C-alpha positions, 0 to 999 in steps of 0.5 A: 679643826684638828690636823687630820681634819685639815689634811682631809679638807686640803686633799679634797680640793684641787687647783686654786682651792688649796691656796684659798683654804690655806688663806681662810683656815687659820681663823683665830679670834685675834686675827679675824675681822668680825663683820655684822650684816650692817657693816657688810651692807655699808662696805658694799654700798661704798664699794659698788661701782654701779652705785657710783655710776648712778651717782654720776648719772644723777649729777649729769641729770642735775646739770642738764636741768640747770642747763634747761633753766637757762633757756628762759633767760636772754642769751648774748653772743658776740661775732667778729670777722675779717674778710679779704676780697679780690675786688672792692665794691664800686659805686661807679661804673668804669665808664662813669669813672672815665667820664668824670676823670675827663670832665674838663676835657669834655666840657672844654671841647663842648664849650669850644664847639658851641662858641666857635661862631662867636669866637670866629667873629671876635679875635680877642674873645678867642685869644682869652678862651685860648688861655682860659680853656686849658686852665678850665679843662685841667681844673675840671678834670681834677675835680672829676678825679676827686669825685671818682676818688671820693667814691672809692670804697676800699672794701677789700679788707673788711672788719666786722663785729657784732653783739646780739641779745636774744630773749625768747618770748613764746616758743610754742611751749617747747621751753616749758616742756623741756624744763619739765623733762629735765626735772623728770629726768633728774627725779628718774636718776634718783629712783635709778640710784635707789633701785641700784642701792636696794639691789646691792643690799639684796645681793649682800644679804644673800651672800651674808646668809649664804656664808652663815648657812655654810658655816653652820653646815660645816660645823654640822658636818664636823659633828656628824663626822665625829659621830660616824668616826666614833661609831666606826671605832666601836664597830672595829672593836666589836669586830676584834671581839667577834661580836660584829661582822666585817660587813658591818665595818665596811658599811661604817667605813663607807659612811665615814668616807661620805661624811669626809666628802660632805665636809670637804664640799661644805668647806670648799663652798664656804671658802668660795662664799667668803670670797664672794662676800669679800668681793662685794664688800670691797675687801681682799679675797683672802681677808680673814673675816668672821660674821657676827651671826656665825656663832649664834645657835639659832640663826632665825626665829619664827616671826609673825607673817606680815600683812599683805600690802600691795599699795605700799609696794606700788608706792615705794618700788623705785622701778614703778617710779621710773616707769611713771617717769618714762610716761611723764617724759613721753607726754612732755616729748609730745608737747615739744613736738606740738610746738613745731606747729605753733608760732615762735616769738623772740625779742632781739637787740644788739650792736654792730660795727664795721670797718670801713663803715657806710655811715659817713661815706666809706670811712676807714674806721670802726663805726656802728649802730644799735638795733632792736627788733621782734622776730616771729616765725610762723610754720605754714606747711610741712606736709604733716611732718609734725602731726605724724611725729606727735602721733608717734609720740602719743603711741610711745606714751600708750606703750609706756602706760601699758608697761607701767600697768603690767609692772604693777600687776607683776609687783602685786603678784610678787608681793603675794608670792613673797608674803606666802613664802614668808609664811611657808618659811615660818612653818618649815622652821617650826616643823624643823625645830620639832624634828630636831627634838625627835631626831636627838631623842632617836639618836640618844636611844640608838646609841644607848641600845647599841651600847647595850648590844640590842641595836645593830650598827645599821640602825645607829647609822640610820639614826645618825643620818636622820639626825644629820638631815634634821639638823640640816633642815633646821639650818635651811629653814632658818636661812629661808626665814631670813632670805624670805624676809629680805625678798619681801622687803625688796618686793615692798621696796622697803629694803633699808 
């Protein structure tokens, strides 16, 4: 672009756009970074944050599946506790403790009272009993106190520990259903990531071909501006020579201004489109990039219309696979709920210790025991709670099936529409290529007639406008061919 053209472009942009144009205009072969469509796609896939989120979701689903697998295996848990109570457990009442503590006194009193008549008749026996009585009383009281002390539990400080093993045997099918749900969820995460990948490729393709289209339209606008400027110079010479009117000059001047405005708009659009492409690729917005397809004379060629293949779309589309996963998960949810009405059986085993322990009286040391058992839980009555939940879950499954059927119908319609658009784009490109030849010949004849003085400037401007329109339609038709092919690949789920 010459200095005058650069000045015109810059003057037509306001605000932030002058800086953007300054950043993107000095394109030189040595400074520019040339990007192909494939390289843009790869950079976009690496840069896309949503794809990163989808990858993390896939990892979450994989770990969730692994966690579900552990439900089949025995689980071991340990428990330890310390408890201090304000009172200890007493196996003897306060009355019994008092009676045992006074066992000798009670026995001696009863013995003395029962032998009183005999002792009254035998003074020697009375003297002996008078000596033995206190000794027996003291001895029996001590033995009674030993019994009271022996029943002292000292349970205010309790230490308890246990290790328990639980092995599910039959859980009503809930564990199997939850594992299937985890498998489906992981598969669903993979389909979600594929859908996000295709959406990213679709967006980068559109941005890429948009830049290519605007680049060619900018070149077209520059060429058209050169044409009308040359015509403007010729008309002003004719005015100076008196063979053209001032009105002819003003008409051509208006066309020059229109061409400059068109060039400014296209240049601004190209700058913004490049910024969008750089953002999608993860490049700085002011990165100097050139696209491999910008220099191609023909952007696209007419291709054969693909055969309509709805079955391939139904098989490949990740959105349909995700909806099918939703149906499958809903079915497994119903199975989990049904398990609420079925018996559950589990094998248990473990080892428990306590201090004080009761295995040899109340000993102040750790001692324990092993235990093995079978636990069975049988639901009897829940007022229809599980039944209502199962009905609700089946209703959700029906909804998911209807959504899947509707999605299949919409995809079938989409495939038909995109196939038709591909054929239509090919027809438009064929007609546009034919129009180019006619417009070139028309412009050549108009320029020749203008030089010979048999054609007015207005006729030449009409030929130039027709040429501009034909060239612009060719660019649009070529881009439509590319984009319609991308649309069809996305509709078929084969966007790679």
